[in-house]
N, C-alpha and C positions, 0 to 999 in steps of 0.2 A: 898071326896069319897074315901072309903076304897078300898083295893084290894079285889076282889072277890075270891071265892074259887079256889084253884088251880085246873087247868084243866088238865085232862089227854091229853097226845099228841095223835093225830090222828094216827091209826094204819099205819104202812108203806104199802103202796100198791106196790106190786111186779107184774108187768104186766107178763102174759104168754107169751111164744114165740110167739104164734099167734098174739097177740096184743101189742107187743113190740114197743116202740117208736122210733125204729131205723130200718134203711133199707138202700137200695141202690138206687140211682137216676140216671138213665142212659138217656143220650141225644145222639141221633143218627140222622145225616144228611146223608140221603141216596140219592146218585145222579146217573144219567144214568138209569133211570127206564123207561120201555115202558110206554107211555102216557095212554094206555088203562087199565093199572093197577092202575091208580090213580084218576079216576073220578067217580067210582061208590061208592054210600054211602053204599048199600047193601053188596058188596064184601068187602069193607074195615072194616065195622062193623062185618062181620063174621070173617075176619082175626084177628082183635084185640080181640074179644071174645075167639077165639080159642087160641091165644097167652097167654091171661090170664089163661085160663085153662091149658095149657102147663106148665105155671109156677107155678100152683098150688095156684092160687089166686082165690078169690070168687067174681064173678061178681055181682054187685048190680043193674046197670043201665047203659044204654049206650044212647047216642045222637049224630047223625051225621047230617051234612048239606052240601048239594051241592050247588055250586055256579052257576050252570047252566050246559047245554049240553057240555060236553068235558072240563069243567072247574074243578076247584080243590074242595076239600072236607075238612072240619074240623070236627073232631069227638073226643069224649071221651068215655071211658069206666070206670065208677066209679067202684073201687073195695073196698072190706072190707079192704084191705091192702093198699091202696091208688088209683092210676089211671094209665091208658095208654091213651095217646093222640096222634093224628096225624093230619098234616095239609099237603096238597099236592098242587102241581103246576105242572099238567101234561104238560103244554107248555114249561116247564122247566126240566121235567123228575126228579123232586125232591120231596122228602118228608122229614119232620121234624118229628121225633118220640119222645115223652117224656114218659119214663117208671119209675115210682116211686113205689116200693113196699117195705113194711115193714114185719117184722116177718119171718116166714119160706118161704114165696114166693121167687121165684127166677127168676128175671127180665132178667138174661141173657138167659134163655130158651125162653122167650117171644120174645126178639130181634131176637134169631136164627131163630124162625119161622117166624117173620116178613121179614127178610132178604131173607129167602129161598123163600117165595112167591113173594116178589117185584123184587128179583134178581138185586140189584143195582150194577153198575159196580165200584162205588167208596163209601166207608163207612167211616164216621168220626164220632167215638164214643168216648163219655168221661163219665165216672162214678164217682159218689162220694158217700161217706158214709154219711148219714144224721141221726142225733141223738141229744138228749139233751148233753150239754157239758160234764156231768159227764160220759157219755157212750161212748165218743169219745176218752177219755184218756186211 
């Protein structure tokens, strides 16, 4: 088999800032929260959607599930820029939030709104930059 014709290399795709494959991933463990703030799917969904808007992210879809009267909630808001999720344990006054946003979205603004609404007495937050290896250098 002979070599085929030389193929032109594919054009380089340069992502726009909105669709950049890099972003910040924030994990927040929030403790000391009043139980009544942690068991309503509707209230938590409204909070996380508002947090996404505050961060200048585009909401695509959301789904929340409650585990019963007075029990916890698990929920996710799917974003064009990635996601925000929350898992709550009212009996412990605890919520675990996960906020990952790429492009121009600002996850720290989302976290500030969530913390303002839930009023935890203790917040343990970690953040990391996520991107393809070439973009992290």
